[in-house]
Biopython code that builds the backbone (N, CA, C, O; Angstrom):
import numpy as np
from Bio.PDB.StructureBuilder import StructureBuilder

atoms = [
    (1, "UNK", "N", (27.094, -4.651, 6.048)),
    (1, "UNK", "CA", (25.981, -5.593, 6.074)),
    (1, "UNK", "C", (24.778, -4.900, 5.457)),
    (1, "UNK", "O", (24.427, -3.783, 5.835)),
    (2, "UNK", "N", (24.159, -5.571, 4.511)),
    (2, "UNK", "CA", (22.971, -5.047, 3.855)),
    (2, "UNK", "C", (21.827, -6.026, 4.041)),
    (2, "UNK", "O", (22.041, -7.236, 4.126)),
    (3, "UNK", "N", (20.639, -5.509, 4.102)),
    (3, "UNK", "CA", (19.451, -6.346, 4.265)),
    (3, "UNK", "C", (18.386, -5.886, 3.286)),
    (3, "UNK", "O", (18.134, -4.689, 3.144)),
    (4, "UNK", "N", (17.755, -6.855, 2.605)),
    (4, "UNK", "CA", (16.636, -6.544, 1.721)),
    (4, "UNK", "C", (15.552, -7.575, 1.955)),
    (4, "UNK", "O", (15.843, -8.762, 2.101)),
    (5, "UNK", "N", (14.327, -7.142, 1.993)),
    (5, "UNK", "CA", (13.201, -8.056, 2.145)),
    (5, "UNK", "C", (12.359, -8.062, 0.885)),
    (5, "UNK", "O", (11.953, -7.004, 0.406)),
    (6, "UNK", "N", (12.093, -9.239, 0.342)),
    (6, "UNK", "CA", (11.286, -9.348, -0.859)),
    (6, "UNK", "C", (9.878, -9.840, -0.551)),
    (6, "UNK", "O", (8.946, -9.610, -1.322)),
    (7, "UNK", "N", (9.735, -10.516, 0.577)),
    (7, "UNK", "CA", (8.413, -10.970, 1.010)),
    (7, "UNK", "C", (7.631, -11.680, -0.070)),
    (7, "UNK", "O", (8.123, -12.629, -0.680)),
    (8, "UNK", "N", (6.422, -11.228, -0.306)),
    (8, "UNK", "CA", (5.535, -11.884, -1.267)),
    (8, "UNK", "C", (5.877, -11.561, -2.715)),
    (8, "UNK", "O", (5.271, -12.134, -3.621)),
    (9, "UNK", "N", (6.824, -10.666, -2.965)),
    (9, "UNK", "CA", (7.100, -10.230, -4.331)),
    (9, "UNK", "C", (8.047, -11.147, -5.087)),
    (9, "UNK", "O", (8.048, -11.137, -6.318)),
    (10, "UNK", "N", (8.846, -11.932, -4.394)),
    (10, "UNK", "CA", (9.779, -12.854, -5.051)),
    (10, "UNK", "C", (9.666, -14.226, -4.393)),
    (10, "UNK", "O", (10.619, -14.684, -3.761)),
    (11, "UNK", "N", (8.514, -14.893, -4.529)),
    (11, "UNK", "CA", (8.369, -16.211, -3.908)),
    (11, "UNK", "C", (9.160, -17.269, -4.666)),
    (11, "UNK", "O", (9.271, -17.215, -5.891)),
    (12, "UNK", "N", (9.701, -18.216, -3.940)),
    (12, "UNK", "CA", (10.405, -19.338, -4.557)),
    (12, "UNK", "C", (9.414, -20.457, -4.882)),
    (12, "UNK", "O", (9.628, -21.218, -5.826)),
    (13, "UNK", "N", (8.337, -20.559, -4.109)),
    (13, "UNK", "CA", (7.296, -21.566, -4.284)),
    (13, "UNK", "C", (5.944, -20.862, -4.297)),
    (13, "UNK", "O", (5.855, -19.677, -3.976)),
    (14, "UNK", "N", (4.910, -21.577, -4.659)),
    (14, "UNK", "CA", (3.557, -21.025, -4.676)),
    (14, "UNK", "C", (3.061, -20.768, -3.258)),
    (14, "UNK", "O", (3.328, -21.557, -2.351)),
    (15, "UNK", "N", (2.347, -19.674, -3.066)),
    (15, "UNK", "CA", (1.757, -19.373, -1.765)),
    (15, "UNK", "C", (0.354, -19.956, -1.624)),
    (15, "UNK", "O", (-0.349, -19.639, -0.664)),
    (16, "UNK", "N", (-0.062, -20.800, -2.560)),
    (16, "UNK", "CA", (-1.410, -21.365, -2.538)),
    (16, "UNK", "C", (-1.568, -22.486, -1.514)),
    (16, "UNK", "O", (-2.685, -22.788, -1.094)),
    (17, "UNK", "N", (-0.457, -23.106, -1.109)),
    (17, "UNK", "CA", (-0.525, -24.214, -0.153)),
    (17, "UNK", "C", (0.321, -23.895, 1.073)),
    (17, "UNK", "O", (1.184, -23.018, 1.034)),
    (18, "UNK", "N", (0.066, -24.610, 2.155)),
    (18, "UNK", "CA", (0.852, -24.377, 3.373)),
    (18, "UNK", "C", (2.311, -24.795, 3.181)),
    (18, "UNK", "O", (3.210, -24.175, 3.750)),
    (19, "UNK", "N", (2.555, -25.835, 2.387)),
    (19, "UNK", "CA", (3.944, -26.243, 2.148)),
    (19, "UNK", "C", (4.667, -25.211, 1.279)),
    (19, "UNK", "O", (5.865, -24.987, 1.454)),
    (20, "UNK", "N", (3.955, -24.590, 0.355)),
    (20, "UNK", "CA", (4.548, -23.523, -0.448)),
    (20, "UNK", "C", (4.879, -22.309, 0.390)),
    (20, "UNK", "O", (5.923, -21.685, 0.201)),
    (21, "UNK", "N", (3.994, -21.967, 1.320)),
    (21, "UNK", "CA", (4.256, -20.840, 2.219)),
    (21, "UNK", "C", (5.458, -21.128, 3.106)),
    (21, "UNK", "O", (6.262, -20.236, 3.377)),
    (22, "UNK", "N", (5.582, -22.372, 3.558)),
    (22, "UNK", "CA", (6.737, -22.764, 4.373)),
    (22, "UNK", "C", (8.021, -22.652, 3.557)),
    (22, "UNK", "O", (9.063, -22.260, 4.083)),
    (23, "UNK", "N", (7.946, -22.994, 2.283)),
    (23, "UNK", "CA", (9.103, -22.895, 1.390)),
    (23, "UNK", "C", (9.554, -21.437, 1.247)),
    (23, "UNK", "O", (10.748, -21.164, 1.124)),
    (24, "UNK", "N", (8.608, -20.515, 1.263)),
    (24, "UNK", "CA", (8.929, -19.100, 1.079)),
    (24, "UNK", "C", (9.413, -18.417, 2.348)),
    (24, "UNK", "O", (9.905, -17.290, 2.286)),
    (25, "UNK", "N", (9.287, -19.068, 3.494)),
    (25, "UNK", "CA", (9.845, -18.515, 4.734)),
    (25, "UNK", "C", (11.307, -18.931, 4.800)),
    (25, "UNK", "O", (11.646, -19.981, 5.346)),
    (26, "UNK", "N", (12.154, -18.102, 4.240)),
    (26, "UNK", "CA", (13.559, -18.477, 4.126)),
    (26, "UNK", "C", (14.439, -17.241, 4.274)),
    (26, "UNK", "O", (13.975, -16.105, 4.175)),
    (27, "UNK", "N", (15.695, -17.493, 4.507)),
    (27, "UNK", "CA", (16.720, -16.456, 4.538)),
    (27, "UNK", "C", (17.785, -16.870, 3.546)),
    (27, "UNK", "O", (18.266, -18.002, 3.580)),
    (28, "UNK", "N", (18.154, -15.960, 2.665)),
    (28, "UNK", "CA", (19.209, -16.225, 1.697)),
    (28, "UNK", "C", (20.384, -15.325, 2.010)),
    (28, "UNK", "O", (20.213, -14.130, 2.250)),
    (29, "UNK", "N", (21.576, -15.894, 2.008)),
    (29, "UNK", "CA", (22.799, -15.144, 2.285)),
    (29, "UNK", "C", (23.688, -15.154, 1.058)),
    (29, "UNK", "O", (23.814, -16.173, 0.379)),
    (30, "UNK", "N", (24.309, -14.006, 0.773)),
    (30, "UNK", "CA", (25.278, -13.924, -0.307)),
    (30, "UNK", "C", (26.553, -13.325, 0.278)),
    (30, "UNK", "O", (26.543, -12.207, 0.793)),
    (31, "UNK", "N", (27.622, -14.057, 0.197)),
    (31, "UNK", "CA", (28.906, -13.589, 0.709)),
    (31, "UNK", "C", (29.755, -13.101, -0.455)),
    (31, "UNK", "O", (29.953, -13.822, -1.434)),
    (32, "UNK", "N", (30.254, -11.882, -0.346)),
    (32, "UNK", "CA", (31.128, -11.310, -1.363)),
    (32, "UNK", "C", (32.470, -11.045, -0.692)),
    (32, "UNK", "O", (32.558, -10.282, 0.270)),
    (33, "UNK", "N", (33.501, -11.680, -1.207)),
    (33, "UNK", "CA", (34.826, -11.589, -0.599)),
    (33, "UNK", "C", (35.754, -10.849, -1.553)),
    (33, "UNK", "O", (35.907, -11.247, -2.708)),
    (34, "UNK", "N", (36.371, -9.779, -1.076)),
    (34, "UNK", "CA", (37.399, -9.087, -1.852)),
    (34, "UNK", "C", (38.697, -9.867, -1.726)),
    (34, "UNK", "O", (39.126, -10.225, -0.628)),
    (35, "UNK", "N", (39.303, -10.118, -2.856)),
    (35, "UNK", "CA", (40.566, -10.869, -2.823)),
    (35, "UNK", "C", (41.730, -9.977, -3.162)),
    (35, "UNK", "O", (42.872, -10.435, -3.184)),
]
sb = StructureBuilder()
sb.init_structure("model")
sb.init_model(0)
sb.init_chain("A")
sb.init_seg("    ")
for serial, (resi, resn, name, xyz) in enumerate(atoms, 1):
    if name == "N":
        sb.init_residue(resn, " ", resi, " ")
    sb.init_atom(name, np.array(xyz, "f"), 0.0, 1.0, " ", f" {name:<3s}", serial, name[0])
structure = sb.get_structure()
């Protein structure tokens, strides 16, 4: 299990509005499966 935090450095939406800040409060998961 690996964890990385990007915080304000990789926003998905603008931090200028409250809705943009809400958009940036997220968790992204990437599953890698060995076959």
